[in-house]
C-alpha positions in Angstrom: -16.2 -9.7 -38.5 -15.9 -11.8 -35.5 -12.9 -14.0 -34.8 -13.0 -17.2 -32.8 -12.0 -16.7 -29.2 -10.6 -19.6 -27.2 -10.8 -17.8 -23.9 -13.6 -18.7 -21.4 -16.2 -16.0 -20.7 -15.4 -13.6 -17.9 -16.8 -14.4 -14.5 -17.4 -12.0 -11.7 -14.8 -12.1 -8.9 -16.0 -14.0 -5.9 -12.8 -13.5 -3.8 -11.3 -10.1 -4.6 -8.5 -10.6 -2.0 -6.1 -13.4 -2.7 -6.0 -16.1 0.0 -2.5 -16.8 1.3 -1.2 -20.3 0.6 -1.2 -22.4 3.7 1.5 -24.7 2.5 4.2 -22.0 2.4 6.6 -21.9 5.3 6.3 -18.9 7.6 9.5 -17.2 8.5 10.3 -17.0 12.2 10.5 -13.4 13.4 12.9 -14.3 16.2 15.7 -15.5 14.0 19.1 -15.7 15.6 21.9 -13.4 14.6 24.8 -14.7 12.6 28.0 -15.5 14.5 30.8 -12.9 14.7 33.1 -15.3 12.9 30.7 -15.6 10.0 30.4 -11.8 9.8 34.1 -11.3 9.9 34.7 -13.9 7.1 32.1 -12.1 4.9 33.8 -8.8 5.7 37.2 -10.3 4.8 35.9 -11.6 1.5 34.1 -8.4 0.6 37.2 -6.4 1.6 39.3 -8.5 -0.6 37.0 -7.9 -3.5 37.1 -4.2 -2.7 40.9 -4.0 -2.7 41.1 -6.0 -6.0 38.5 -3.7 -7.6 40.4 -0.6 -6.3 43.5 -1.8 -8.1 41.5 -2.6 -11.2 39.8 0.8 -11.2 43.2 2.5 -10.8 44.7 0.5 -13.6 41.7 1.3 -15.9 41.9 5.0 -15.1 45.6 5.1 -15.7 45.3 3.2 -19.0 42.6 5.5 -20.3 44.5 8.6 -19.3 47.8 7.5 -20.9 46.2 6.6 -24.3 44.8 9.5 -26.3 41.8 9.1 -28.5 42.8 8.3 -32.1 40.0 10.2 -33.9 39.4 13.7 -35.0 35.7 13.3 -35.4 33.9 15.2 -32.5 31.1 12.7 -32.3 33.5 9.7 -32.0 35.5 11.6 -29.4 32.3 12.3 -27.4 31.2 8.7 -27.6 34.6 7.5 -26.5 34.7 9.9 -23.6 31.2 8.7 -22.5 32.3 5.0 -22.7 35.5 5.7 -20.7 33.5 7.6 -18.1 31.0 4.8 -17.9 33.6 2.1 -17.5 35.5 4.0 -14.8 32.3 5.0 -13.0 30.9 1.4 -12.9 34.3 0.1 -11.6 34.3 2.8 -8.9 30.7 1.9 -8.0 31.6 -1.7 -7.6 34.6 -0.8 -5.5 32.5 1.5 -3.2 29.8 -1.2 -2.9 32.1 -3.9 -1.7 33.9 -1.5 0.6 30.6 -0.4 2.2 29.5 -4.1 2.6 32.8 -4.9 4.2 32.4 -2.1 6.7 28.8 -3.0 7.4 29.7 -6.7 8.1 32.5 -5.6 10.4 30.0 -3.4 12.3 27.6 -6.3 12.4 30.3 -8.5 13.8 31.0 -6.0 16.6 27.3 -5.7 17.3 26.7 -9.4 17.5 29.8 -9.8 19.7 28.5 -7.1 22.1 25.1 -8.8 22.2 26.6 -12.1 23.0 28.6 -10.6 25.8 25.4 -8.9 27.2 23.5 -12.2 27.0 26.3 -14.1 28.9 26.3 -11.4 31.6 22.5 -11.6 32.0 22.4 -15.4 31.9 25.2 -15.6 34.5 23.5 -13.1 36.8 20.1 -14.9 36.4 21.7 -18.2 37.4 22.9 -16.8 40.7 
């Protein structure tokens, strides 16, 4: 029993290593750092999200703790506890993520600012 096959016959590989596409743009290794103002604005936005998510997480946790489960079935109670834990955990994870991003962007802004100060000092001393 042979079925019709619409695929071409297999050919041996002539080029086992893929050849990179020459049309793609190469990224410049010496990219410039972002400005401190851009880093600070990103940190402010991320920090705002973190604060909003903190209040949301707190509200969710308080709502869950103030409302008892309305079931006597142990399986339903276990599922409800798991869902509540998952919701609070994901909300806490998002809060932590945005907080860490805000701190990282703030540190990057300080780093870029120090680098700019160093470059100004070396360029002014080179000009003399």
